[in-house]
N, C-alpha and C positions, 0 to 999 in steps of 0.2 A: 420693917426697915429696908427690905429688899426693894420696894417700890421707890423709896427715897433715893437710893443709890442709882437705880435705873433712870429715874428722872434727872438726877443731877448729872449722870453720865451723858445723857442726851443733850442737856443744856451746855455743859462744859466739862469735857472729859479730863482736862487737866486739873480743874479744881476738884473733881471727884477723886482723882488719883492722890491729890494732896490730903484730902479728908480721910481716905482709906488708909493711907500710910500713917497719918497721925493717930487714928484709932488703933491700928496695929501696935504702934509704939506704946500707947497707953496700956494696951492689953498685955504686952510683954512686961512693961514696968511694974504693973500691978499684979501680974500673975493670974489674971482672970480669964476664964474661957468665954464668957458672954460679955459683950460690950455693945453699947448703942450710941447713937449720935448725941444723946442727952449726957453722955459722960464727958463731952468736951467742955472744959471750963473756959472762962473768959481769956485766960492767958493762952490756952491752946488755940482758940479761935483767932486771937490777935497774931499769933505766930503764923497760922495758916494764911491770913490775909496779907501779912507782910511778905511772905514767900510768894504768894500769888501776884501781888502787885509788883514785886521785883521781876518776876518772870514776864509779866505784861510789858513792863518798861523795857526789858531786853528785847522782846519781840518788836516793840515799837521802834527801838533804835536800829535794829537790824533792817526793818523795812524802810525806815527813813534813809539809812546809809545806802541801801540798794537803789532807792529812788534818786538820791543825789548823784550817785555814780552814773546812773543812766542819763541824768540830765547833762552830765559832762561829756557824754558821748555824742559827737557831732551828728552822726547818722540818726541817732535816737531823737535828737532835738528836731531834725527836719521831719521825721515821721510824725512827731507830735504836732508840729506846726501844720503839716498837710492835713491832718485829721480835723483841725479847727476850720479849715477853709472848705 
């Protein structure tokens, strides 16, 4: 299972953190010492995906707002226009 988490962490550290947190939650809830990725049920996976998608959406909105703010900056507009020419 260590390889799974190393690979997931390389692909997406945020998703990896969510999965690890969920597994630790299950471990505490059930009082088990050993737990694996197979212990995630469909409800757990859907909760993970929901939280992951919400976080992606928040990141998108932040980047979008930053972009729009820069577009309203007149000096920024000129620099963007100059790059096209």
